[in-house]
Backbone bond lengths (Angstrom), bond angles and torsions (degrees), N, CA, C in turn:
res aa  C-N    CA-C-N  psi(-1)  N-CA   C-N-CA  omega(-1)  CA-C   N-CA-C  phi
1 M - - - 1.468 - - 1.533 108.83 -
2 P 1.349 118.26 126.13 1.476 120.58 -177.00 1.525 111.51 -67.13
3 K 1.330 115.41 144.96 1.457 120.54 178.71 1.527 109.48 -74.71
4 P 1.348 116.80 144.72 1.463 118.99 178.37 1.521 111.22 -66.94
5 R 1.307 115.88 143.53 1.450 121.32 179.01 1.534 110.45 -76.13
6 P 1.361 117.33 156.34 1.472 120.16 -177.83 1.522 113.16 -56.00
7 W 1.344 117.44 -40.30 1.462 119.06 -178.40 1.526 111.66 -66.70
8 Q 1.349 116.71 -29.51 1.461 119.35 177.22 1.529 110.99 -69.13
9 I 1.344 116.02 -40.13 1.466 120.09 178.67 1.529 109.96 -65.48
10 I 1.339 116.26 -43.53 1.466 120.12 -179.29 1.532 110.91 -63.37
11 S 1.330 116.54 -43.26 1.475 119.83 -179.73 1.527 111.18 -63.07
12 Q 1.339 117.47 -35.97 1.456 120.60 178.65 1.523 110.98 -68.69
13 I 1.332 116.20 -40.80 1.464 120.30 178.06 1.523 110.30 -62.54
14 I 1.340 115.93 -43.59 1.473 120.13 178.52 1.523 110.64 -61.70
15 A 1.323 117.23 -41.46 1.473 121.07 -179.89 1.529 110.95 -62.93
16 V 1.332 117.22 -42.53 1.467 121.25 179.28 1.528 110.40 -64.47
17 L 1.345 116.76 -45.42 1.464 120.68 179.56 1.525 111.20 -62.97
18 L 1.322 116.18 -38.97 1.465 120.54 178.51 1.530 110.73 -64.24
19 A 1.340 116.19 -42.72 1.466 120.21 178.97 1.530 110.64 -63.10
20 I 1.338 117.35 -43.37 1.466 121.25 179.11 1.522 110.46 -63.15
21 T 1.331 116.77 -40.88 1.466 120.75 179.45 1.524 111.32 -62.91
22 I 1.336 116.64 -44.64 1.469 120.41 179.87 1.521 110.68 -62.34
23 I 1.351 116.94 -43.67 1.462 120.57 179.62 1.526 110.61 -62.83
24 A 1.342 116.98 -41.37 1.465 120.74 179.73 1.527 111.25 -63.75
25 I 1.343 116.89 -41.58 1.465 120.61 179.03 1.527 111.09 -63.79
26 L 1.338 115.80 -45.18 1.468 119.61 179.39 1.527 111.26 -63.43
27 W 1.336 116.48 -39.39 1.468 120.55 -179.59 1.527 110.57 -66.02
28 N 1.330 117.21 -41.32 1.466 120.55 178.52 1.526 111.04 -65.37
29 N 1.323 116.31 -40.92 1.469 119.84 177.47 1.522 111.16 -62.85
30 L 1.333 115.79 -39.87 1.459 120.32 179.04 1.524 111.19 -62.53
31 N 1.341 116.25 -47.45 1.459 120.11 -179.97 1.520 111.41 -62.48
32 R 1.332 116.93 -41.34 1.466 120.46 -179.62 1.530 111.00 -65.18
33 N 1.334 117.10 -41.52 1.461 120.12 179.38 1.524 111.81 -66.33
34 L 1.337 116.52 -39.47 1.454 119.79 178.72 1.526 111.37 -65.71
35 Q 1.325 116.66 -38.92 1.464 120.57 178.29 1.530 110.93 -65.45
36 Q 1.324 117.19 -38.90 1.459 120.34 178.38 1.525 111.47 -64.97
37 L 1.333 115.82 -32.17 1.467 120.10 178.76 1.525 112.19 -85.46
38 G 1.307 116.92 -4.04 1.462 120.71 -179.46 1.514 113.32 75.27
39 I 1.321 116.66 25.90 1.466 121.64 -179.04 1.527 108.82 -107.21
40 Q 1.312 115.35 129.88 1.467 119.63 -179.87 1.524 109.58 -97.18
41 F 1.336 115.36 127.44 1.466 120.35 179.90 1.524 109.87 -77.12
42 G 1.335 116.03 135.26 1.460 119.91 178.77 1.515 111.18 168.03
43 F 1.321 114.91 164.63 1.462 121.20 -177.78 1.527 111.71 -112.32
44 D 1.337 117.27 23.26 1.460 120.32 179.22 1.522 111.99 -63.79
45 F 1.329 117.26 -24.79 1.470 120.84 -177.98 1.530 112.15 -62.94
46 L 1.332 116.66 -20.86 1.466 119.68 -178.45 1.520 112.05 -63.15
47 N 1.339 117.58 -23.60 1.463 121.64 -179.84 1.518 112.46 -93.48
48 Q 1.327 117.32 1.20 1.461 120.75 178.86 1.520 110.95 -84.89
49 Q 1.320 115.62 159.98 1.469 120.99 -179.81 1.529 109.97 -69.48
50 A 1.323 116.33 131.58 1.463 120.73 -176.31 1.528 112.53 -71.75
51 S 1.314 117.22 -43.08 1.476 122.88 176.99 1.524 113.49 64.69
52 F 1.324 118.13 24.72 1.465 120.20 172.04 1.525 108.88 -141.26
53 D 1.309 114.75 149.69 1.465 120.22 -177.27 1.526 109.69 -93.12
54 I 1.318 115.51 158.56 1.461 122.65 176.26 1.523 107.07 -121.29
55 G 1.314 116.09 123.10 1.458 120.41 -171.73 1.511 115.25 -66.34
56 E 1.314 116.95 -27.71 1.474 120.02 -176.52 1.520 108.71 -134.16
57 K 1.313 116.00 122.23 1.467 120.68 -176.11 1.514 109.86 -150.47
58 I 1.337 115.01 147.90 1.465 121.46 177.29 1.520 110.46 -99.96
59 I 1.336 116.62 -40.32 1.458 120.32 177.12 1.526 108.88 -92.52
60 N 1.336 116.57 161.55 1.460 121.36 -178.80 1.523 110.36 -65.10
61 Y 1.317 114.93 134.04 1.463 120.36 178.83 1.522 108.75 -157.25
62 S 1.340 115.23 142.74 1.458 122.04 175.21 1.519 108.32 -141.81
63 P 1.337 118.62 161.02 1.471 120.72 -178.97 1.526 114.00 -58.69
64 T 1.312 117.88 -17.58 1.463 119.93 179.06 1.525 112.52 -81.50
65 D 1.333 117.56 -7.88 1.461 121.05 178.39 1.523 110.32 -75.59
66 T 1.329 115.98 172.21 1.457 121.95 -175.93 1.533 111.51 -83.13
67 Y 1.335 114.34 167.57 1.463 119.68 175.87 1.528 111.26 -62.87
68 S 1.317 117.04 -34.55 1.464 119.52 179.20 1.525 110.38 -63.36
69 R 1.328 117.13 -39.13 1.469 121.09 177.02 1.534 110.31 -64.74
70 A 1.319 116.08 -41.59 1.472 119.95 179.13 1.527 110.88 -62.83
71 L 1.336 116.30 -40.79 1.464 119.56 179.14 1.523 111.54 -66.96
72 W 1.330 116.64 -33.58 1.464 119.69 175.33 1.525 110.71 -63.71
73 V 1.333 116.34 -40.60 1.469 120.07 177.56 1.532 109.73 -60.76
74 G 1.343 116.32 -44.73 1.459 120.03 178.69 1.513 112.42 -63.26
75 L 1.344 117.07 -39.90 1.460 120.78 179.22 1.531 110.84 -64.05
76 I 1.324 117.05 -43.35 1.464 120.57 179.14 1.525 110.55 -63.72
77 N 1.331 116.94 -39.17 1.465 119.92 176.74 1.528 111.21 -63.83
78 S 1.341 116.98 -38.25 1.471 120.35 177.27 1.524 111.00 -66.19
79 L 1.334 116.44 -43.62 1.463 120.19 178.39 1.525 111.01 -62.96
80 R 1.314 116.17 -37.51 1.470 121.10 179.06 1.524 110.75 -59.79
81 V 1.339 116.32 -43.93 1.461 120.46 178.79 1.519 111.06 -69.81
82 A 1.334 116.75 -44.99 1.470 120.93 -175.18 1.522 111.53 -63.66
83 I 1.331 117.17 -48.60 1.468 120.50 -177.20 1.520 111.11 -66.00
84 T 1.352 116.49 -48.18 1.470 119.71 179.22 1.523 110.63 -63.70
85 G 1.330 116.44 -39.88 1.456 120.49 -179.68 1.517 112.62 -64.62
86 I 1.328 117.01 -41.19 1.466 120.25 179.10 1.523 111.03 -62.24
87 I 1.335 116.20 -41.62 1.470 119.74 179.39 1.524 110.94 -64.58
88 L 1.330 116.62 -49.67 1.465 120.28 -176.13 1.523 112.26 -69.18
89 T 1.337 116.81 -40.15 1.465 118.40 -178.37 1.527 111.25 -69.54
90 T 1.332 117.56 -28.20 1.465 120.28 174.81 1.520 110.44 -65.14
91 I 1.332 115.61 -44.51 1.474 120.29 179.10 1.528 110.65 -63.32
92 V 1.336 116.23 -48.54 1.466 120.71 -178.30 1.525 110.61 -64.42
93 G 1.332 116.90 -46.80 1.460 120.82 -176.99 1.513 113.06 -63.98
94 M 1.326 116.91 -45.29 1.462 119.49 -179.06 1.525 111.45 -68.54
95 T 1.329 116.37 -37.50 1.467 119.39 177.25 1.528 110.90 -63.77
96 A 1.341 115.97 -45.24 1.464 119.71 -179.62 1.528 111.32 -68.14
97 G 1.340 116.87 -37.12 1.457 119.79 179.75 1.520 112.60 -64.81
98 I 1.324 116.21 -42.70 1.472 120.35 177.23 1.526 110.36 -68.60
99 A 1.356 115.98 -37.94 1.465 119.88 -179.78 1.530 111.43 -63.73
100 R 1.328 117.50 -30.04 1.469 120.47 179.61 1.519 112.17 -66.62
101 L 1.317 117.08 -17.17 1.466 121.39 178.27 1.526 111.99 -104.60
102 S 1.325 115.78 9.21 1.467 120.20 -177.30 1.531 111.33 -68.28
103 D 1.323 115.50 150.60 1.465 120.82 175.36 1.526 111.41 -77.30
104 N 1.344 115.89 -15.57 1.463 120.55 179.15 1.525 109.55 -78.72
105 W 1.337 116.79 121.25 1.467 121.47 -175.94 1.521 111.88 -59.76
106 L 1.343 117.47 -43.34 1.461 121.22 -176.36 1.528 111.03 -66.87
107 V 1.330 116.76 -46.90 1.463 120.91 -179.54 1.527 110.34 -61.98
108 R 1.330 116.04 -44.27 1.461 120.87 -178.13 1.528 111.80 -62.37
109 N 1.318 118.12 -41.53 1.460 121.18 -176.68 1.525 112.80 -80.15
110 I 1.325 117.47 -31.83 1.472 119.24 173.74 1.524 109.91 -62.19
111 S 1.320 115.88 -43.05 1.461 120.41 178.01 1.523 110.90 -63.49
112 A 1.332 117.29 -41.03 1.467 121.02 179.68 1.523 111.35 -64.00
113 V 1.328 117.04 -41.36 1.470 121.10 178.79 1.524 109.87 -63.95
114 Y 1.335 116.75 -44.25 1.472 120.67 177.96 1.527 111.12 -57.14
115 V 1.326 116.51 -48.26 1.472 120.88 -177.18 1.521 110.61 -62.60
116 E 1.313 117.54 -46.14 1.468 120.46 -175.26 1.523 111.63 -68.28
117 I 1.327 117.29 -36.69 1.474 119.80 -179.11 1.523 110.82 -70.48
118 F 1.324 117.04 -51.19 1.462 120.04 -173.69 1.521 112.36 -76.25
119 R 1.323 117.48 -27.14 1.457 119.86 -178.98 1.522 111.78 -78.83
120 N 1.320 117.43 -24.16 1.463 121.16 -172.50 1.527 114.06 -109.48
121 T 1.332 117.47 15.43 1.464 121.11 172.96 1.521 108.74 -121.69
122 P 1.334 118.65 144.49 1.469 121.21 -176.93 1.526 112.40 -60.31
123 L 1.318 116.00 142.07 1.467 121.15 -179.56 1.524 111.21 -61.79
124 L 1.333 117.57 -41.47 1.464 120.07 -179.30 1.519 110.73 -60.02
125 L 1.323 116.94 -41.36 1.457 121.24 178.10 1.524 110.69 -62.74
126 Q 1.330 117.10 -39.37 1.463 120.38 178.46 1.527 111.71 -66.30
127 L 1.329 116.88 -39.62 1.467 120.03 178.54 1.528 110.87 -62.96
128 L 1.326 115.98 -43.95 1.465 120.00 178.56 1.519 110.95 -64.65
129 F 1.334 116.59 -36.34 1.466 120.05 177.67 1.522 110.87 -63.71
130 W 1.342 116.88 -49.11 1.460 120.07 -179.25 1.535 111.38 -60.22
131 Y 1.326 115.59 -37.59 1.468 118.59 -175.23 1.523 112.36 -77.94
132 F 1.341 116.18 -54.16 1.465 119.33 -173.53 1.523 113.02 -84.29
133 A 1.334 117.51 -40.08 1.466 119.98 -174.46 1.522 112.89 -87.80
134 V 1.336 117.13 -19.24 1.466 119.63 -177.87 1.530 110.81 -108.72
135 F 1.317 117.35 -67.53 1.464 118.89 -171.23 1.525 112.99 -71.08
136 L 1.326 117.77 -41.02 1.464 118.61 178.43 1.526 111.78 -73.37
137 A 1.338 116.92 -12.83 1.470 120.93 176.71 1.524 111.69 -89.85
138 F 1.325 117.55 -10.58 1.458 120.67 177.41 1.534 109.83 -67.96
139 P 1.331 117.41 157.83 1.472 119.22 176.29 1.519 111.66 -66.92
140 K 1.313 116.66 167.36 1.457 121.16 179.05 1.537 110.19 -68.01
141 A 1.329 115.09 169.10 1.465 120.84 -172.57 1.530 112.47 -57.23
142 E 1.347 117.78 -35.83 1.469 119.70 -177.96 1.520 112.49 -70.67
143 N 1.349 116.88 -17.57 1.467 121.25 178.41 1.523 111.57 -116.93
144 K 1.313 116.68 32.12 1.459 121.40 -173.97 1.527 112.43 -60.09
145 I 1.333 114.56 150.69 1.458 122.24 -178.92 1.525 109.03 -88.70
146 S 1.333 115.44 132.13 1.460 120.38 -179.37 1.524 110.17 -102.80
147 L 1.333 115.48 139.52 1.456 121.43 176.55 1.526 108.10 -124.87
148 G 1.326 115.26 98.74 1.455 120.71 179.21 1.519 114.13 70.39
149 G 1.331 117.33 12.11 1.462 119.76 179.89 1.518 113.86 75.40
150 L 1.347 117.72 2.49 1.468 121.29 179.77 1.522 111.72 -112.90
151 F 1.335 117.19 -36.46 1.456 122.21 -179.24 1.524 108.89 -109.43
152 Y 1.323 116.05 133.85 1.451 121.59 177.60 1.534 108.65 -126.24
153 F 1.333 115.93 133.23 1.459 121.39 -178.19 1.526 109.47 -118.57
154 S 1.321 115.88 132.98 1.454 121.74 177.11 1.518 108.51 -157.82
155 Q 1.326 117.16 -176.67 1.457 120.87 177.36 1.526 111.97 -66.73
156 N 1.330 116.45 -13.10 1.465 120.91 176.09 1.523 112.52 -85.56
157 G 1.344 117.29 -0.01 1.449 120.93 178.17 1.511 112.71 109.52
158 I 1.327 115.18 -148.89 1.463 122.07 -179.33 1.528 108.65 -106.68
159 E 1.302 115.67 129.86 1.466 120.79 -178.67 1.528 109.47 -115.12
160 L 1.323 115.42 122.96 1.450 122.93 174.75 1.528 108.30 -113.60
161 P 1.340 117.94 166.68 1.467 118.72 177.72 1.528 111.85 -56.51
162 G 1.322 116.02 109.94 1.462 121.06 177.72 1.508 115.55 83.79
163 V 1.338 117.96 -3.00 1.475 121.58 -177.63 1.524 109.20 -136.02
164 N 1.338 115.56 139.74 1.461 120.25 176.50 1.529 109.13 -131.40
165 F 1.328 116.77 122.86 1.451 122.31 178.71 1.522 109.07 -101.46
166 S 1.322 116.66 127.96 1.458 121.59 -178.85 1.523 110.48 -64.16
167 P 1.348 118.00 158.73 1.476 119.43 178.41 1.528 112.15 -62.39
168 E 1.338 117.91 -32.49 1.464 120.76 178.55 1.531 110.80 -66.17
169 F 1.333 116.00 -47.80 1.460 119.77 179.23 1.521 110.82 -64.94
170 S 1.329 116.88 -42.81 1.466 121.36 -178.50 1.520 111.42 -63.49
171 A 1.346 117.02 -44.62 1.463 120.50 179.91 1.528 110.92 -64.20
172 L 1.330 116.67 -42.73 1.463 120.39 179.18 1.520 111.10 -64.30
173 L 1.321 116.47 -44.66 1.458 120.60 -177.98 1.525 111.57 -65.13
174 L 1.323 117.14 -45.53 1.464 120.10 179.91 1.526 111.20 -66.29
175 G 1.328 116.44 -40.56 1.454 119.49 179.12 1.517 112.01 -61.67
176 L 1.327 116.82 -48.89 1.467 120.82 179.25 1.524 111.56 -64.84
177 T 1.323 116.60 -39.37 1.467 120.95 -176.92 1.523 111.43 -64.50
178 F 1.321 117.08 -51.26 1.463 119.42 -175.68 1.532 112.08 -74.67
179 Y 1.328 117.08 -32.52 1.465 119.68 177.48 1.528 110.62 -67.40
180 T 1.328 117.27 -52.64 1.465 120.77 -179.42 1.521 110.83 -68.33
181 G 1.339 116.97 -34.33 1.459 120.79 179.30 1.512 113.05 -60.46
182 A 1.341 116.82 -32.23 1.465 120.01 178.49 1.523 111.25 -65.08
183 F 1.326 117.15 -38.76 1.467 120.57 177.74 1.532 110.74 -71.35
184 I 1.331 116.18 -40.01 1.462 119.57 178.87 1.522 110.49 -64.13
185 A 1.332 117.36 -35.14 1.466 120.94 178.61 1.528 110.73 -58.53
186 E 1.321 116.76 -42.92 1.463 120.13 178.82 1.524 111.60 -68.68
187 I 1.337 116.21 -35.40 1.471 119.93 177.04 1.520 110.31 -64.27
188 V 1.318 116.42 -43.58 1.471 121.12 179.78 1.519 110.46 -65.79
189 R 1.331 116.40 -43.40 1.472 119.33 179.49 1.534 110.41 -60.84
190 G 1.325 116.62 -45.06 1.459 119.71 179.09 1.519 112.29 -64.27
191 G 1.339 116.52 -38.89 1.455 120.27 179.23 1.521 112.12 -64.07
192 I 1.322 116.49 -41.92 1.464 120.35 179.98 1.528 110.55 -67.46
193 Q 1.329 116.25 -40.62 1.462 119.44 -179.36 1.526 112.24 -70.32
194 S 1.342 117.21 -17.20 1.468 119.86 178.56 1.530 112.19 -76.78
195 V 1.333 117.33 -15.52 1.463 120.76 178.64 1.532 108.39 -74.08
196 P 1.317 118.41 129.33 1.477 121.10 -178.60 1.531 112.10 -54.97
197 K 1.329 115.71 143.36 1.465 120.39 -179.61 1.524 111.86 -62.11
198 G 1.321 115.98 -24.40 1.460 118.87 178.58 1.518 113.13 -61.40
199 Q 1.331 116.79 -26.87 1.459 120.41 177.75 1.531 110.84 -68.72
200 W 1.338 116.40 -38.41 1.466 120.08 174.60 1.533 110.13 -62.68
201 E 1.318 115.29 -45.04 1.466 118.91 -178.47 1.517 111.35 -64.96
202 A 1.332 116.14 -38.26 1.466 119.02 177.97 1.522 110.96 -64.66
203 A 1.351 116.33 -39.60 1.467 120.27 179.23 1.526 110.98 -65.53
204 R 1.332 116.13 -40.04 1.474 119.14 178.54 1.531 110.87 -67.16
205 S 1.313 116.16 -37.48 1.465 119.03 -179.80 1.532 111.91 -65.07
206 L 1.329 115.77 -23.59 1.472 120.25 176.67 1.525 112.01 -85.10
207 G 1.333 116.19 -1.59 1.451 120.70 177.84 1.520 113.98 83.95
208 L 1.333 117.73 16.46 1.463 120.53 -179.60 1.519 110.54 -78.11
209 K 1.313 116.23 138.31 1.452 120.89 173.90 1.531 109.06 -69.61
210 P 1.345 117.86 157.51 1.474 119.69 -178.69 1.527 113.63 -53.47
211 S 1.348 117.13 -40.24 1.466 119.96 -179.09 1.528 111.26 -65.75
212 L 1.339 116.21 -41.28 1.464 119.72 178.19 1.521 111.56 -70.36
213 A 1.330 116.55 -37.52 1.463 120.07 178.06 1.524 110.40 -62.39
214 M 1.333 115.97 -40.55 1.463 119.95 178.16 1.530 110.98 -64.38
215 R 1.317 116.70 -45.06 1.467 120.88 -174.09 1.520 112.59 -74.78
216 L 1.323 117.59 -36.93 1.460 120.07 -172.76 1.524 114.31 -98.62
217 V 1.327 117.05 -26.26 1.474 119.96 -172.98 1.529 112.10 -115.53
218 I 1.318 116.98 -54.44 1.468 120.90 -170.03 1.528 112.27 -77.77
219 F 1.321 116.29 -52.82 1.466 118.98 -173.07 1.531 113.10 -63.04
220 P 1.338 119.59 -42.01 1.482 118.10 177.11 1.528 112.56 -58.07
221 Q 1.332 118.13 -35.51 1.464 120.35 177.99 1.526 111.51 -74.49
222 A 1.340 116.30 -32.00 1.466 119.66 -179.69 1.525 111.96 -71.86
223 L 1.323 117.75 -22.34 1.464 120.67 -176.40 1.522 112.94 -59.09
224 R 1.333 116.71 -34.33 1.477 118.93 -178.65 1.518 111.42 -65.30
225 V 1.332 117.28 -23.37 1.461 121.68 175.75 1.526 110.79 -91.38
226 I 1.317 117.28 -29.92 1.466 122.46 -174.52 1.521 112.28 -78.32
227 V 1.331 117.51 -41.19 1.473 121.01 -168.80 1.533 113.98 -60.86
228 P 1.353 121.10 -47.42 1.477 118.59 -178.04 1.530 114.24 -56.67
229 P 1.358 120.14 -52.39 1.475 117.89 177.70 1.526 112.53 -69.28
230 L 1.331 117.47 -24.85 1.462 120.43 176.66 1.527 110.28 -63.17
231 T 1.324 116.15 -37.11 1.465 120.93 177.30 1.520 110.69 -59.26
232 S 1.324 116.65 -42.67 1.468 120.53 179.20 1.522 111.69 -61.52
233 Q 1.322 117.27 -37.64 1.463 120.14 179.22 1.523 111.57 -69.94
234 Y 1.312 117.43 -35.99 1.468 120.02 175.03 1.527 110.54 -63.23
235 L 1.331 116.17 -40.93 1.464 120.31 177.76 1.529 110.58 -65.08
236 N 1.329 116.60 -41.51 1.464 119.96 178.62 1.519 111.29 -62.87
237 L 1.324 117.02 -41.51 1.465 120.45 179.51 1.527 110.53 -61.52
238 T 1.330 116.19 -44.20 1.464 119.89 -178.99 1.520 111.27 -63.00
239 K 1.332 117.05 -43.56 1.466 120.19 -179.48 1.526 111.52 -73.75
240 N 1.329 117.31 -35.56 1.465 120.44 179.57 1.519 112.61 -68.50
241 S 1.333 117.04 -17.25 1.465 119.61 178.25 1.525 111.61 -62.72
242 S 1.347 117.52 -17.20 1.467 120.55 177.87 1.530 111.66 -66.29
243 L 1.334 118.10 -15.29 1.468 121.36 175.60 1.524 111.73 -70.25
244 A 1.328 116.43 -1.11 1.468 121.19 178.14 1.514 111.50 -57.40
245 I 1.317 117.25 -26.28 1.463 120.75 -178.50 1.527 111.06 -61.07
246 A 1.337 117.41 -24.81 1.466 121.13 -177.77 1.523 112.01 -69.23
247 I 1.336 117.30 -26.22 1.468 120.46 -179.11 1.526 112.00 -116.32
248 G 1.330 116.37 9.95 1.461 120.15 172.40 1.502 116.44 83.21
249 Y 1.333 118.09 17.54 1.468 118.86 176.50 1.526 108.22 -83.23
250 P 1.337 118.25 127.48 1.474 121.58 -173.11 1.523 113.61 -80.23
251 D 1.316 116.63 73.92 1.457 120.00 176.79 1.532 109.13 -87.32
252 M 1.331 116.22 -170.07 1.464 121.20 -177.73 1.530 111.37 -59.76
253 Y 1.321 117.27 -44.01 1.462 120.57 -178.22 1.526 110.90 -66.53
254 F 1.312 117.09 -38.75 1.470 122.19 179.43 1.529 110.05 -62.23
255 V 1.332 116.38 -49.47 1.465 120.64 -178.96 1.525 110.67 -66.43
256 A 1.341 116.86 -39.44 1.459 120.61 179.42 1.526 110.91 -64.12
257 S 1.325 117.92 -37.28 1.465 121.19 178.47 1.519 111.03 -64.02
258 T 1.330 116.84 -42.37 1.465 120.58 176.92 1.518 110.81 -64.34
259 T 1.327 116.44 -40.72 1.469 121.41 178.25 1.525 110.85 -60.85
260 F 1.319 115.93 -44.73 1.470 120.41 179.69 1.521 111.33 -63.11
261 N 1.342 116.77 -43.29 1.458 120.62 -178.46 1.522 111.94 -62.49
262 Q 1.334 116.45 -33.22 1.460 119.95 -177.46 1.526 112.64 -85.39
263 T 1.310 117.54 -34.48 1.463 120.67 -174.08 1.527 113.50 -100.05
264 G 1.334 116.91 -22.98 1.453 120.58 -176.39 1.526 113.51 74.35
265 K 1.339 116.84 9.07 1.470 121.51 -179.09 1.526 109.50 -87.47
266 A 1.332 115.84 71.09 1.462 119.87 -174.94 1.519 111.92 -65.64
267 V 1.337 117.16 -47.73 1.464 120.68 -175.82 1.523 110.80 -64.02
268 E 1.327 116.32 -46.35 1.461 120.00 -177.74 1.533 111.50 -63.64
269 V 1.329 116.18 -43.42 1.470 120.07 -179.44 1.526 110.62 -65.85
270 M 1.338 117.14 -41.27 1.460 120.10 178.92 1.533 111.18 -64.65
271 L 1.333 116.75 -37.96 1.462 120.07 177.03 1.525 110.95 -63.20
272 L 1.320 116.38 -41.74 1.465 119.83 178.03 1.527 111.18 -62.93
273 L 1.331 116.28 -40.87 1.465 120.05 178.18 1.520 111.38 -64.43
274 I 1.329 116.09 -44.52 1.467 120.21 -179.95 1.520 110.52 -61.05
275 L 1.331 116.77 -46.96 1.467 120.65 -179.39 1.524 111.24 -64.01
276 T 1.340 116.55 -37.24 1.470 120.01 -179.62 1.518 111.34 -65.24
277 Y 1.323 116.76 -52.56 1.469 119.78 -178.48 1.526 111.40 -68.32
278 L 1.340 116.62 -32.20 1.463 119.45 176.62 1.524 110.40 -65.50
279 T 1.329 116.77 -42.25 1.466 120.83 178.70 1.521 111.31 -64.13
280 L 1.328 116.68 -43.89 1.466 120.12 178.78 1.528 110.67 -62.08
281 S 1.321 116.55 -44.12 1.463 120.32 -178.45 1.527 111.54 -65.44
282 L 1.325 116.61 -43.37 1.466 119.93 179.70 1.520 110.89 -65.83
283 T 1.327 117.18 -36.43 1.466 120.27 178.29 1.523 110.88 -63.53
284 I 1.333 116.41 -45.61 1.467 120.34 177.87 1.521 110.37 -62.28
285 S 1.324 117.09 -41.89 1.468 120.68 -179.46 1.519 111.42 -62.84
286 V 1.322 117.17 -43.39 1.468 120.67 179.87 1.526 110.58 -63.00
287 I 1.327 116.95 -45.59 1.467 120.65 -179.70 1.523 110.97 -62.04
288 M 1.332 116.75 -45.28 1.458 120.44 -178.39 1.527 111.55 -70.14
289 N 1.330 117.96 -33.09 1.468 120.08 176.33 1.523 111.22 -66.33
290 L 1.334 116.21 -38.20 1.463 119.81 176.27 1.530 110.51 -65.33
291 F 1.336 115.75 -40.68 1.466 119.45 177.89 1.523 110.69 -66.69
292 N 1.331 116.00 -37.36 1.464 120.29 -179.87 1.526 110.98 -62.02
293 R 1.328 117.78 -36.14 1.463 120.93 178.34 1.522 111.73 -64.13
294 T 1.330 116.07 -32.70 1.480 118.80 -177.59 1.517 112.09 -75.59
295 V 1.340 118.09 -22.88 1.466 119.70 -177.32 1.519 112.52 -99.78
296 K 1.322 116.89 -4.77 1.457 118.94 177.58 1.526 110.79 -66.95
297 I 1.321 114.28 145.04 1.464 119.52 176.32 1.526 108.34 -76.96
298 K 1.309 116.16 119.30 1.467 120.91 -176.34 1.518 109.03 -85.42
299 E 1.316 114.99 121.23 1.461 120.77 -179.52 1.538 109.40 -80.61
300 R 1.308 114.80 143.74 1.474 119.42 179.99 1.535 110.33 -94.59
């Protein structure tokens, strides 16, 4: 690996110093403006009593708990959506992407219609559709709809054996899953088509069925093209989960907004939100970069 030239090192040092200077100027301006408004910067409010309830929570929480506890509840709710959404949207996207290359006319066109509809309509509109036009249109809990005796649908959400998902969580999860899945489908289709046709012919010459050829030969090679843009879609799904506030799901952004309205600590709350989403995004990027290294074709 060639050593960096002196001018490259100097330019990098100048860039770092410039960035530090800009941050220092902005921070000083912020402090001066807050002092002029009579607002004291600090995070002491996190230890104060929240005095508001959260409709959906996994850990114990009551209005007598602190704002920090409330924000933890919101963070866990956000993680719940992000992790479940990433798993489901991967399944939906990869299935739809492979289906778009199917030899079956019906399967191929159903997948194409799904991709074009969900990819070309706003996510917020889809979330509102799932919530108001689907879940609130379901019958009440006593008249719930059964699907195979395992899934039950009603205005209370989706009910599985031992688990019940609220209509807010269900609408958010389905909206994010099908919206992001449409983009992943195109990424998967492009990745598969990037594999040389000779690989298909080689797989057929070995007597592999199309399904086995896809699983053992084509898809592993397509992953090196699929993974980088797939990472971007995972990041988009995580950040888009903040739209939960539109349908009343108490995620991190929802709880932070209530905290800000009650405490007036706009700067502090926004900083916490920025750091939270930045941490989540960097974590996903690191994990996907490590996975990307494992699927790269190693040159000899």
